[in-house]
Structures are given as C-alpha cells and as structure tokens.
N, C-alpha and C positions, 0 to 999 in steps of 0.2 A: 485211270491215270492217277498216281500218288503225288501229292504236292511235296512229299518229302523227296522225291527223285529229282525234282528241279529247283527246291527252295535256296539252293546255292547261287542260282542264277537270277531269280525273280523273287519280289515280294508283291503279294496282292494287298492293296489298301482298300479293302470292301466299303469303307466308309465312302471314298471318292469314286468306287467303282473302276479302278484303274490297276494296271500291273506295271510296276517299277523295274527297269532292268539293274540288278545291283552293281553292274560295271559302270555303266554311263550315269546312273542316277536320275535318269528321265523316264517317262512313261514309255511302254511299248503300244502302237498303234493298234487297236483290236482289231481292224480290218485287214492289216498286212502284217502280222507279227514276224515273218519270215523275212520281210524286207529289212526290218531293223536290223537283223542279225547278218544279213547278206551286206548292209552298208556299213555295220561298225564292228562286227565279231567274225570275221573269216580268218584263214592261217596267216594273211599278210597283215593282219591289224592285230591291236592290242586286244588281250582277253578273248581269243579264239575260243568259240564255241562249236563243239563237234555236231555234225548235221543231225544225228540221232537225237540229240538234246533239244536242238533247235524245233524239231518236229513234235517232240513231246511237250515243249512250252506251247507252241501254237495249238496243238489238241487241247492241251488243259485250258488254255484261254477261251475256247469254243465253250466249254462247260460252266463258265462264269457269266455273272449278269454284269457287263462292263456297259459304261457310257460311251457314247460316240465322242470325237473331238470337241464338238461344238457345245456338249452338254455337261463338261467338267463344273463342278462347283467349286468355286475358290474359298480356301480356308482363309482364317483371319489371323491366322500365324504360322510360324514357321514349320514345315512338313520334314522331320528329320531324314527321310529317305531319300529326298530330293536334293539335288546339288545346289549350293548356294552359288550365285553370279555375284561376287563382290563390287564390281565396277558397273552398276546400273544407275539409273536415273528415275527421279519420280517427278511428275508435273506438279508444280505448285498453284496451279490456278485453282480458284475456290471450287470445292466439290467435285473435282477431277483426282481419281486415283490411277490415272494412266502411267505406266513404267516403259522403260525402254532399256536396252542395252548399249546404246550410243547416243552422243548427244545429236549427231546428225538424224537419227530416229525421232529423238525427243523434239528436234526442230521441227520435222515435218509434221509430228503430231499436232504442234502447238498451232499450226494454221486452222485448227479446228476451233480454237478460240478467238483468234484475229486474223484478219486477211492479209497484214503485213507483219512481218517479224524481222526487226533490224538485225544487222550483221552480227553485232555484239549483245544482243538482247538474250537474257537467259534467266526465265522464271522456273527453274527445276532444280532438284538438288540431287547429290550423289547418295545412292542407297545400296543396299545388298538386297537382292531379288531371287525369287525363284520362277519356274515356270514347270507345268506338268510335261509338255511336249517341245521336242526340239527339231532342229533341222528344218525340212520342207514343211513339217507339221505346224511349226511356229506361228503360222497365219491363222490357224484355227484356236490359238489360245493366246491369253493375256499374260503379262508378267504380273507378280504380286509381291509385296514387300513383305521380308520376313524378318 
C-alpha cells in the first residue's frame, strides 16, 4: 500500500502517532477508520470519499504504529494540520490547563475546583484551542490551547 495513493485524503503525524483527515482536520480513530468516513464523507455529505479509497486508508492505517485514543501526547504548540476552534475557553484556576468549547462545559468542569459555582461566576478566559479527536471520541481527548 502506497502512501502516495491516499495522501490527498490523510496526513500521518508520526510524532504524535496519529492520522489526520485532511477534510475534517481531526484525527481518524485507529480502531475504526471506516466509521469516520461513514459518519463524515459519504455521497450525501461534504468531501465524499469513494469506498475503494476508504478501504485503502483503513488498510494503510493498520501498517502504522498508531496510539490509542487515551495515549495521545499533547503538544505545547499549535499543530498546523488540526483545525483551530476559535471560540474556546481555558480555566484560570491555578495550575489547571483544562479547556472546553462552551461556557456550560467550563462551568461543569469548575465544580472540580469548588463545590459551589455562583450563577454569574466566571474564572475562565476565551481562547483558541485544538483537539485531536472530535465527535463521540472527544471524551477520550482533552482540548489544548494553541
């Protein structure tokens, strides 16, 4: 299997041991790459990917040393191949780097720091952020500031 056949569709970041979809700009889960294409790139959706190419990508991914979703090492700077989420939030609690995509999520997170969070309390700031995995795989990943 040649990477040349499919490089228009994916990018392999060996440093992080992940494969990124060039259309979505998020990582393709190594355990079920075909689901990524079924959920995001069928004929009825943007950037349709033919079934033959989907299988080539899935086969190629089996030849790589990819990490599991829980094992991704987070970078300390922006990853150019990943999409940037411009409307994110970063916790301001000392020594906490937690990020979220909504104030509601950040408010829920803040209960880790204190038992009661008043209605108009806000100890977080707006930021741009990135994540490796999206959709239902987001639970395995944390956001990081870019």
